[in-house]
N, C-alpha and C positions, 0 to 999 in steps of 0.2 A: 144582266151585265152587258149583253150584246146591245140592247137598246140604249143603255147609258153611253156606251162607247161610240155608237153611231152619232149620238147627239153631240159628242165632243167636237165634231167637225162642222157643226152648225154655228152660225153667227151668234154671239153672246147676247143675252137679254136678261134683265133682272129677274130674280126668282120670285115666284108667286108665294105669298104668305101662306104657310100651311098651318092647319089646326086653328087654335084660338087666336083672336086678334090681339095686337099690341095694346098695352094700357090696361090689361085686365087686373094687374096687381099693383098695389100701392107700395111705396118704400116704407114698410113697417113690418111688424111681426105678423101681419095678416089678420089682425083682430078687428079691422075696420068693418063697419056695417056693410053687408053685401059682399064682402070678400071671402070666398070659400077657402077654408084651409084644407089642403090635400097634401098628404105626405106619403112617402113610400119607403119600404124596406126592400132592397133589391140585391139579395145575395146570389152568389153563383152556386149552383148545385154540384160543386166539386168536392163536397164533404157534408157531413151531417151538421146540424145546428149546434154551435158551442156557445160558451158564456159571452164571448165578445160580440157575437152576432145577436144574442139575446138582448144585450144591453142596448145596441143600436136600434133594434126593433122596438124595445120598450120605450126609449126616449121619443121615437117617432109616434108611438101609440099614445103616450102621455100628452104630447103636444097636440095631437089631433083631438083627443077627447077633452082636453082642457079648453079648446076653442070650438068645440062642436063640429069638428071636421071629420075627414075620412082617412082611414089608414089602409094603404094599398100594399099588397105583396106582389112583387114582380120578380120573376126568375130570369137571371141573366145567364143564359146557357149558350152563348155564341161560341165559346171555346169548347167545341164538341169533343176534342181529344181528351179532356180532363174530367168529363162528367163521371160521377160516381153513381152506380145503380142504386135507386132507392132514396137518394139524397133529396130530390125535389119533394117527394111525399113526406120524408122525415121533417123537413123544414116547416111545412104547414102543420103537420101533426103536432110538433113540439110547440108551435105558437099557440095552437088551440089548447094543448095541455097546460101551458103557462097562463092561460086566461086572457091572452091578448090576441085573440083571433082577428084576422084582417077583415075589413068591410068588403074589399074587392080582392080577388085572388084567382089563380088558376082553377081552384076547386069551387069557389063560390061564384065566379064570374063577376060581371059588372058592366057598366056602360062604356068603359074604356078598354075593353079586352081586344084581342087576347092578351093574357098576362105572362106569356112566355116569349122571350125575345126571338127565338128561332121561328116563331109563327108570325112575326111582324116584318118580314123581309120587304114587302112592297113599300112600307113607310120609309125604310132606310134607302131603298133605291130611289124613291121620289126626292128625298132630301139630297142625296148624292148627285142626282141629276141637276138639281137647282144649283149646287155648288160648282159643278163642272161647267155649266152654261155661263156662269159669271166669271170663271177663271179663279174662283176661290179654292178649287181643288184641281188636281191633275193626275193622269195615269203614271204609275211608276212601273217600269219594266225591269228593274234591277232583280237579278236572280238571288236566291238565298245564299248561293256561294259568294257572290260579290259582296253582299251585305255582311257576311261573316268575315271576309277579308278586311273590309273597312273597319269592322269592330276590332279585329286583331291588331291592325296597324295603330289604331288609337291607343289600345292598351299597351302596345310596345313602346309608344312614345309617352306613356304615363298620362294620357288624356282621357277624359270621359267619352266613351263611345257615343257617336251621334251620326245620323244619316247626313251625307254630304249634299243632299238636295240635287243630285245629278240630273234627275229627270224634270226638274222644275221648269226649265226654260226650253224644252223641246218645241220645235215649230210644229204647226199642224201637219206639214208634209212628213216630218219625222215620225210623228204619232201615227199617221195613217200607214206608213211603211211598217212600223213595228206591230201595229194591230193586224196587219195582213199576214205577217210572217211568224210572229212570236206567240208565246202562250198568253193567256189572259193576264192583264196587269192588275196590280193593287191600285187603290185610289188614295192619294195623300192630300191632306189639307194644307194649304199655303199659310204658314204662320206669318203674322205681321210683326214688324219691329216694334210698333207702338203697342205696348201691353196695357190693357185697361186696368185701372185700379178698381177694387170692389170692396164693399164693407161686409165682412163676415160677421155674423151675429154673435160669434164667440171670440174670434181673434182680432176683430176690428178691421181697420182699413189695411188692405194687403195688395201687393203688386208683385208679379213674377214675370221677369223678362224672359219668357220661354224661348223666343226666337234666338236669343244670344247664347243659349246653352243646349238647345235641342235642335235636331233636324225636323223637317216637316213630318208630322205623324201620319201613319196609315189610319184611315177611317173606314175603308171597306177593303176586306181581303180579297184575294183573287178567286176565292170560292163563293163570293157574293155575300158572305156574312160580315156584319159590321164589327169594328173593335169597340171597346168600352166607350171611348170618347164620343163617337157618333151616336151609338145606341142610347146612351143615357140621356143625351141632349134631345134626341128625337122622341124618345119615350116620355121623358118628363114633360115635354111640350104637349104632346098629343093626349097625355093623361091629365093635363091640367094641374100638374104638381105645383103647389104654391111655395113650398119650402123643402129644401134638400138638407136633411140632417144625416150626415154620414161621417165616417172616420176621418181623422185629421191627416191620414196618409194621402187623401185626395186633395188636400188644400193646394198643393203646388200645381195640380192639373186643372184647377178651376179656371185659370186664365185661358187655357185652350178651349174650355167649354164656353166661356163668355165670347171668345172670338167666333166660335161656331154659331152661337146665338145671333151675334151681330151679322155674320155673313148670310144667315138665313132670314134675317129680318124679324126675329122673334124676341119678345121680352123675356129676359131670364127670370128664374125664380129667385127667392132669397136663399142664401147659403148659410148653414151653421155647421161647422166642422167640430166633431166631438173629440176630445182628447182620448188617447188610447187607454184601454183597460189592460193593465199589466199584472204579472205575478207579483207576489209580495217582495221578491228580490229585485224587482225592476225589469225582469226579462219579459219578452213578449209572449202573450198567449199564442199557442200554436196548435193547429189541428193534429200535430203529431203527438200532443199530450192526450193520451187516451181518456184521461179522467175529466176533461173539460166539456165533453159533449152532454147536452141536456138529457139524452136518453140514458146515459150512465147514472146521472143524478136521480132520474125518475125511478130507475130500476133499484137503486140503492135505498129508496124510501124517503128521499127529500121532497118536501112539499114545494110546489111552484111558488107559493107565497114567500117562502124563505129565500129562494133564489132571486126573485124580483127585489126583495128587501136588501139582500147583501150587495147586489151589483149597483144599487143606487146609494146605499149607505157609504160605500167606499169612495164615491165620487162627489160631484157637485150638481147643482141644479135645484137645490132646496135651501131654505133659510137656515136649517140646522140639520145635523145628522142625528138620527135616532133609530133605535132598533124597533122592530115590530110593526112597521107601517103596512097597512093593507093596500091593495091596488087602488081602492077608492080614495084612500088618503094620499097615495102617491100622485094621483091625478089632480087632486085638489091643491096639493102643496107644490107641484112642479112649477118651476119658473125658468124659462130658457135663458133669461138675462143673468141668472146666477151661475150658469155653467162657466167654469174657469178654464184656462189653457193647460192646467196642470194634469198630468196623467193620474189615473186612479189606480191605486195599488190594492189588489184583491187578496185578502187573507182567507183562504178556504178553510184554515184550521178553526175559524170562528163559525163556520156554517152549521155544525151540529147545535150550537147554542141558539142560532137564529131559528133553526128548525124546531128546537124544543119550545121556543116562545110561540111560534105559530101553531104547533101541535096543541098547545094549551088553549089557544083561541078556537081551534077546530073542535076540541073536546067540549068546549062551552056552548057550541052551536049544535042543536039537536040534529039538523039536517046534515051537517058535515060530520057529526059523530057517527051517524048511520053509515056514511061512506067509510069511515075508519073501521067500523065493525066488519063490514064486508071485506075490506082489504086484509084485516087481520085474520079472518076466517080462512082466506086463501093461503096466507103465509103459514098458518098452523098446519094445514093439510100438506103443504109443500115440505115443511120442515120435519114433520113427524110421521106422516103417512100411516103405515101399518102399525106404528108404535102406539097409536091412539087406542087405549083399551076401552075408552068410553066416549062415544061421539057426542055425549051431552056437553062436552067442553066446547063444542062448536055452536051451542045454542046462543042466539044473538043476545039474550039477556045476560048470560054468563060472560061472554066476550065484552059486552059493554061495561059490566061491573069491573072487569079487570082494567079496562082502559081508564075508567073514572078513578079507580083507586091508585093507579100507577102514574097518573098524569103529573107532569113536572119532573118525574124520575127517569124518563126515557127521551132520547133525542129522535129516534125513528121507530116506527112500528116494528121493524126488524129486531130491535133490541128485546122485544117481548117474546121472541122465539129463540133467543140465544140460550146457551146451556144453563146460564144462571137462573133463567125463568122457565126452564123445562118442567118444573114441578107444577106449573099452572095447567099443563096440557097432558102430562103423563104421570103415572104413579111411580114413585121411586121403589127400587128393590132394596128394602131394608129389613134386616133380621133382628130378632129380639136381642141377640148377643151384642149387636152394635149399640143398642140403647143401654144395655148393661155396662158396656165399657165406658159410657159417659157418666152414668150414675147408678149406684146400687139400688136406688129407690125408683128406677125407671118405671116399673110396673105400677107402683102407687101413683106416681105422677100422671101416667097415662090414664088410670082409672078416674083420677080426680078431674082430668080434663073432660073425660066422657060425661062426668056428672054435670060439668058446666054446660054441656051441650043440651041437657035436658030442659034448660030454661026456655022462656018464651023467645020466639024469633026476633021480636022487637028489640031484645037486649043484646043481639049479636052485632054490636058495633065496636069499633076500635077502642073507643074510650072505656066502654063497659068491660071489654075483654082485658084491656091493660090493667084495670083496677083488680079484676078477679085473678088474673095470672100472678099478680104480685102476692096474693094470699096463698098460693099453692105450696110454697116451702114451709108454711106454718106447721109445726109439729113434726117435721121430718128432720131428725137430728143429722147434722153434718151436710145438709143439702142447702145450697145457696140458690138465690134467684137465677143466677147465671147458669147453674146446672139445669134448672127447669127449662130455661130457654134453649139450651143446647139439645136436650132430649126432644123437645117438641120440634125443633128445627130439623133434626135428623129424621124424625118420624114423618114429618109432612113433606120434606123436600129432598132429604138424603144429602144435603150440602148446605153451605152457608147461603143465606138469602136475605130478603128484606125482614123487617120486624115481624115477630111471630103473630101478633094480633092482626096486622095487615094481611099476612099470609092466610090466616084463618078466615077472615072476612072475604078475601078473594075466592077461596075455595068453597066457602059456604059450609054450614054445619053438617050437612049430610056427608059431603066428601071428606071433611076432617074426621068424622066418626068412622067412616069406612077405612081410612088410612091407618088410624090408630088401632082399630080392631084387627086389621090385617097383620100389623106388627105383633100384637099380643098373641095372635094365634100361630105365628110362625115358629 
């Protein structure tokens, strides 16, 4: 900062072009031969990654992969007072979990690093120095107390608060005096009355006369850290970002950024502002909603595929909305020109159905099914622990059989360790008297079932069992098929559950035999 301020008093000269040279990008979507597509997701680590951030990251990822480009993760941590411990690690962890890992990032490194803004101070100082030398920026000596008074006065007069540009026209002598006697100033950017129009790839041609409604913005704080406006321009330039895909809340600020690009003599990237992702009732997603963080969804058993599917399904960017798209299909079908200005309404009540659909796809893949088996083994241990009378239920072959038989009937793996499915992992405590209360012929029914189990293992299928079970009431006066099913359901699970034949196949003939014999001997 001291070096910058000393140079304030030197005669002005035009700034040297920093980073890449002008003319690198063509006015298009960036798919021209030889034009590298580079996009970035630049969250602030002031909270863990949530669904709104996932959607912005995903659209950047899809655009990059669609055009053979690079997806960059950059952490904007210049507001040091609001940083949340662990947030930076969580953001990259969750992007990797979601399957959209960045090509360049703080963790992975890359040719344009470092990828954390607080580690890039020399670049901001260099750009600020260039702006000060040409008069495009100036030091502001206003105290926080004065700025607060200006704000209160505006509100009292029912006006929008704005800086009154008091320090804009200080002479060199006045600046020198204040530098010698006062605290370090902030640096403000001198807005121009003529606001450049620009073509946003989503909202079309846009112009915001920022100088008429805002005061000159701070670009470098007195502690030497940049504000968002300077940092994003400098970083996007030096990282060679070709397209900026970010939330529509930044649309009005883009004019300021274009003025900064012009003042620095740099070609701007293309801009595409994404409409907001809102709750179903139209309210904004907020970090205060504890249930919108990706970590919560991962812990609750939702697949990353389901989350990627639902956040794209509720918005635009595709020829048609359809459930069940994989990441590869999202990349193939994504079309930036199809993104509309309308906000996307997210209905999380539909997420279980999305998850059910993607779980079926995972079950049909041998490699992904093995992952599900491992995850379910962990869930069973956590849910039942010491209640497991027989650790054979953790055998991969048994767990896999359960998943295959129950596919389509559960939305999350956690459903398979819920109380209604406890019979799969623990033996119920059922006495002979309970069976007798269901049917006087309970003993006969149980022994007939034991006889069925003596058949060849190849016949132990749902279709064969269903046919055989329907024959059990034959010759038992006053015994209906429904009574037989109630007896077996109580003996095998101790509670209502899925169809008896499916239950028997899930447990296997040996376990069914042991459970029935246990009841008969009680």
